[in-house]
N, C-alpha and C positions, 0 to 999 in steps of 0.2 A: 504494500500499500504506500502510494506517494503522497505526502500531506504538504501543502503548500499554506503556511502561516502568514496571513496578511495583517499588518497593521496600517490603517487609514491615516490620510495628512491631518495633521494639525492645520488649522489656519493661524494666521499670526497674531499672537496673544503674549501677555506678561509672561506664561510659563514657557513658550517656545524659545526665547532668548535668540531667536535667529539671526537678528543683526549682530549679536555678540559673538555667537560661536564662530560665525565667520571669519573673525579675527584670528581665531585660532587654527584655521582652516578644517573646521569639523562642519557637520551637516545640521546635527541634532544634539540635544543635550544629553539624552539616555535612551537605550533601547528598550522595546516593549517588554518589560518584565513580566506581564500577564501572559502573553503568548509564550515565552521561553519556559515558564512554569507549565502551561499548557503541553508544551511539547514533551517534558519530563514525564508527564503522567500518561503518554501514548507508549504501545508496545516498543521495546527495543528495535525489532525487527523492520519496523516501518521507517520509511525514507522521510526524510523532512527538510524543508528550505523555507528560509525566512525571508519576507520581501517587506521592509519598512518603507511607506512611501513618503516617509520626512527625509530620507536619505538618498533614494533611488526610485526610478520608474516601475511600474509593473508592465513587464513585457509579454506580450501575447505568448511567447515560447514559455514562458515560467506557468501560465495558465494551463497549457495544452500540456507540460510536464506532469501535472497534478491529478492524482485520482480523486481528492477531496481537497476541499478550500476552508480552512479555518480563519475566521476573522471577528476581531473584537473592536469594541470602541467606546469611548467616552461621548457624552452629550455633543461635546464641542465638535467631534468627528462624524457627526452623522450624514453630513452631505457626501464627504469622501466614502465614507460605507455604503451608501446607496449606489453610488458610481462602480465601486468594487464588485458588489453583488450583481450589479446589473451586467457586467462584463464577463464574470464568471458562470451565470447562469445562461448568458447568450451562446456560451460554447459548451452548454450541456454539462456543467459541472455541478458535482454535489457540495452543497454550501452549508456551513456549520457556524452558526453565530451565538456568541456569548459576551458577558462583559457588563460594565455599569450601564451603559446606556440601553442595552437590551433588557437588563432586568428592571429597570426603572421607567421607562417609557411609556407615556399615553397614548403616542402616536402609533399608527400601524406601521409595523416593522418591515423592512425590505423583504422580498421573496427569499425563503431560505428553505433547506429541507430539514434542518434539525435546528431548534432553538434551546440554549442553555440559560436558566435562570438562577442565579445565585452563584455560589461559590462551587467550583466543578471537581474537587477532590474525590468526592464519592460518585457523583453523576456521570464524569467522563469513563471511569473504568466501567461503570454498567453500561455505559454505550457500546463501548469497544466490545463487550460480551455479547450484547443484543445485536451487533451488527455482524458478528461471526454466526449468529444463528439466522441472519436474515430476519430479526424482528425489531430492528432500530425504530424508536419510537420519533416523532416529530419534535416533541417538548419533554424536556427534562427539568425538573425543579427541584433543588437540594431540599430535602425535608428538614435538614437542621445545619447550623454551622459547624462545619468540621473542624475538628484539632489541627492546628498546625503542625503536629507532629506527623500528620498525612502529607504534609506539602513536600515533595520532592525539591532537590536541588535544582535550580533553575539550568538550561540548558545554554549557559552562557557563551559556548563555542559557537553557536548559530549567529552570533551577533558581530557584524564587521566593526571592532573596537576602535580602528582608527578614524571612523567616521562620527564619534561620539565623544563628547566632552567630559562626560562621568558616567558610571556604571551605578547600578542601583542593586538593591537588597532588601527583603522585607522581613522585620523581626516580628511585628505583631499587626492585628486586625482587629478595629473596633475602638471606641472609645466611651469613657464612663460618663460623658457629661451629655448634655440633651438640648444644645443650641437648636432653637426654632427651625432655622434656614438650611440645618445641614444634613445632606443625606447620607453620610459615612455610618451614622448610627442606625439608619434603616437599612443598609446594605448589609453591613457588617455587625451591628449589634452594639450594646453598652457594656459588655463584659469581654474585654480586651483578651485576646488569646495570642499567646506567644510561641515561638519557636524555641527549641533547647539551645542553649549555649553550643553545644557541639553543631547542630544544624547550620549556625550563623557562622562560627568558625570554619566549617566545611565549605561555605560559600565564599568566605574570604580566602580560603586556600585555592579555590577553582580559579577565582579572578588573578589571585596572584600568579598561580601557574600557567595562565594565558597570557602573563606579561603585562597586566594592568598596572600603573604606578600613576594613580592620580584621583580625584574626587569619587569617592562613594558617597552615594544618596540612601540613607535609610528611610525608605520611603513609607514609613508607618503613619497612619492617620493621626496618631499621639504618641510620640516613643514613650514617653513616661506615663502612658494610661494604666500599666500595671507596674507601679513603682517596686513593688517587691521583687518581682522578676528583673527588672531592668538593673537593680542595685545588685543583683548576682551575675548578670551579663557583663557590666561595665569593666569588673576587674580583669574578667578573662580577656576581654576584649584589647585592654591595656598590654596585658602580658603577651598576646600574639602580635600587637604593633612593635611592641619594643623588640621581641624575638626575631621580627623579620624587617627590623630597620625603619619602620614607619612608612610602609608602601602608600598607606591611604590617608587622605585627609577627608575627614568625616563630616556631613552636614545630616540635618533631619528636620522634623516638625515636631512641634511639642506645645502644650498648652502653658499659658502665663503663668501659672502656679510652680512650674519649675523654679522660680525665683525664690520661691519659700524654701528650697531644700538644698543649701548651702553644700553638704556631702555629695549629693547628687551632681551638683555643678563641677564640683572640683573631679570626680570620677569621670565626667563627660571629657573634661579638658585632658585628663591624664590618658583618656583612650583615643585622643587624637580629632575629638571634634573641634571644629574650628568655626562653625556657624549653625543658628536655628532658625527656622522659620516660626513666628508665633501669629497665633490668630487674635489680633488684639480688637479689630472691627471699628471700635468707637470710643471716644472719651466721654461720650454721655451717657450718662448713668442710666437715665430713663429708656434709652434705646438698649441697653446692655440687659436691663431687666426685662424689655419685651421680647428680647432675643433669647431669653433664659440662658443668659451667659454669666450664670452666677459666679464663675471661677474667674472671673476678670473685675470683680467689683472690690478691688483694693485699690492701691495708689499705682497706676499703670506705669508712670514715669519711673519711679522708683523699682518697680520688677524689672523694666528694661535696663536701668543702670547696672542694677544687680548682677543681671547675667550678663553684661557687656564687660563688669569689671572681673570676670572670670575669663577673660580672654574669647568670649563667644562673639562673632558678629551677629546682630540681629537683622533679621529680615522679618517683614510682617505684612499680614492681609488686614485693609481697613475697608468699610463698607459704609455708602451713604444710601438713604432712601428708606429709611425704617419709618414707622409711623409716628415714632416719638421724636424725630430729628427736629431741632429747633431752625428758625431761620438763619441762625449764624453757625450753623454745623461745619459749613466748609472751610470758615476761618479757623475754627476750632480744631479741625482736622489738621489743617495746614501748621497751626501752632504745635500740635502734639507731635507731630512727625520731627518738625523742625526741632524741638527741646529733646526727644529723645534720639537725635543721632542716627535714624534709620535709613540708610542710602536705599536699600531695596524695598521699598513701601508700596505693594500692590493695591491700589486703591480702586474698587469697582463699585457700578451701581448694583444694590440689592436685586436678586433674582429670586423668583420662585421655582425650584425644582421639584419635579414630580417626586411624590411621595413622600415629601418632607413633611413635616408638622405644619410649616409656614403655607405650603401648598394647600393643605387639609383646610387651614384656617380661612384662606383666601377664597377657597372654592365654596365654603359655607358662606361668606359673606358677599358672595357675587363679584369679587373683584378681579378674577384672573382673565387675562386677555390673551392666553396661548401659552404653549410651551417655550421655555426659556431657549436661547441660544447656545448656553454651555459658556459663554464668553462674557463675562460681566465686565469688560471695560468698553464692550461697544456702548454707544449712547441710545440703547433701546430699552423699552421696559415691558414687561409681560404680566404686569397687573396694574390696577389702578391705585396710584399713589395718595397718602395723604397731602402731601405739599404738590402744588402746582407742578405739572410735568415739565414745563418749559423751564422755570426757575431751577429745578433739581439737575436737569441735564446742564444747564448754563452753570450751576455752581461746581458740578462736576468736572467741568472742562476748566473751570478756573484752578481747581486743586490741582489737576494734571500740568496745565501750562505753568503753575507756579512751581511745583515739586522738581519737573524735570526741566526747568532752564538751566542751563549749565551752571551758571555761578551758584545758585542755590541748591543744585545736587552737589557740586563739589565741595560745597561748604560742609555740607552731611557727612559725606566719605572722610574728609579730615576729621571731623568731630568723631565720626565713629572710631577710625584708627587712635585718636587720643585715647578715647574711653576703653579700647581693648589691647591697649598696649603692654599688659601683664604677659610675663613669659609664659609661652605655651610649651608644653612638655615635649612634644612631638617636634624632632628636628626639621628644618625648612629646606627640603632638597630642590624646591622648584626654583633652581636658579635661572636668572634672566637668559643668561648665555644659551641655555638647552632651548628656550622659546624665541630665539633670534628671529624666525619668520614671523611669530605673531607679534613682537615688538615691533617689526619694521611695517608691518600693516597698520597698528595702532598708530603710531608715530606719522605715517604717510596720510591717512584718512583723517584722523583727528587733528594733528598738528600743522597739518599743509592744507588738504582739500576741503575740510569742513568748514562752514561759514562761522562757527563758534571757537574757531582753532586759538583765538587770544585768550580766552576763558582757560582752554586747556593748557596751554603753556603756564600761565598764572598757576594753574592746579600743580602741574608737573614741577613747578620751581618750589613751590611749598612744600611738596611731598619729599624733594630732595633736601631740603634744609633740615624740616622736621621728623621724616620718616624714611629715612634713604634705605633702612633695612627692609623696607616693606613696599619697595618700588613695583614688583611684580604684582603685589595685591591691589596696590593703587590702579594700577593698568587695567588690571581685570575689570575693578568697578567703573572706570572711566568707559569701558566697552560696554557694560550694562548700561550705564547711563545714556548711551547713544542708542542703544536698542530701543529704550521706552522713549526717546526723543522721536525715534522715526515711528513708533506706534503713534504717537501723538499727531505727527504729520501725516500720517496715513489714512487715520479714521477717527482719533479722538476727538476731534473738531467738527466732526458731522453733526 
């Protein structure tokens, strides 16, 4: 059996980092971990081939080669998914679909032979067995959320590592909190399930053996969702990193209450974590209460500073469009992001995603306008907002124009580096000389060709004066800022 695994294309969004990874000579941030895991669940005798449309095109010869096509998608990939399915079905191929979009959508799904709803650790082996008997069903739905002990080591070798700027691993699924707008708890539950320490270290071994020596994103919904297990994992991670010469710089996502646990912060630093993404959402207490985000109802600025003081760069997500947002929410968001020195601030308009508590509430209130796009940085709304929609979109555009104007952005980068100046335990092997092509591209594009080149040189001069040992990091962040500026130029102002 020949299996073609296809990852549909992501549009240009915050998370695509498309305009930044090009400076590295890469095509995408990381490979499709879900499909690599699905591949590992298939019989070893089956042939498999991965086509990620974010780094390559789908050739007719790839489709002709396959006996069966497996595709997954997030909501934001749905249009590309429909095109993929259409092409494959036109050639008479058996198509199998699964993933978050397939599991939660309220729209009619593209034509497919087999649909998987929920996690596939138990249903995919059943499908294989049914297929062998000629009794494969159209729909498979997981009866329960499987323990992650059943999750195999992903087939990392299928990914063309030279095309990606980072690799990813998953330690846990689920989150203990109940944010109204979040679909994670609907898909993966509120009881975080974890892999064993041995499973994660085996995945580290696999990436190391394949020659990976760069960023690894621990793609958990909330890395510290199960603190008891994480406390046991981190010392083992630190030992592994030290024994292997710290080949990975780690990043992850976490809830803000990470700041309340200083020993945990120290353990993350020792394990080689260098950045963390937080769901801050808003400094408006009434909106946090509306969103049922109880874990954020402390002093958010102090929390961010505490995490930064342990050498962790903070990235964060912010939202405008809550029912309780006051008229000055836009200025308050800008002020908070400035004071918190968060360079990579993902600010989006609130979207109601299918099957969330927010979706169900708005449906009861008769306020839904259709399914969301999955890209909350587009100036579109899928529900009737309390604030005048024109004012909301105008205010949102003001936030983005302000935050990612070069002088404003570079100032936050410098502030962030000042706050994270504490010694990080992992040695820094990412010498500039090893990234000479990237350096050349950045200097040419941002220092010569870009209309904002004066601000770039001003920023670079200040970096050389105050943070010379972190030049590579500062250039990485400069490239990220360029990505956000391009997003604004491309669609943020429409």
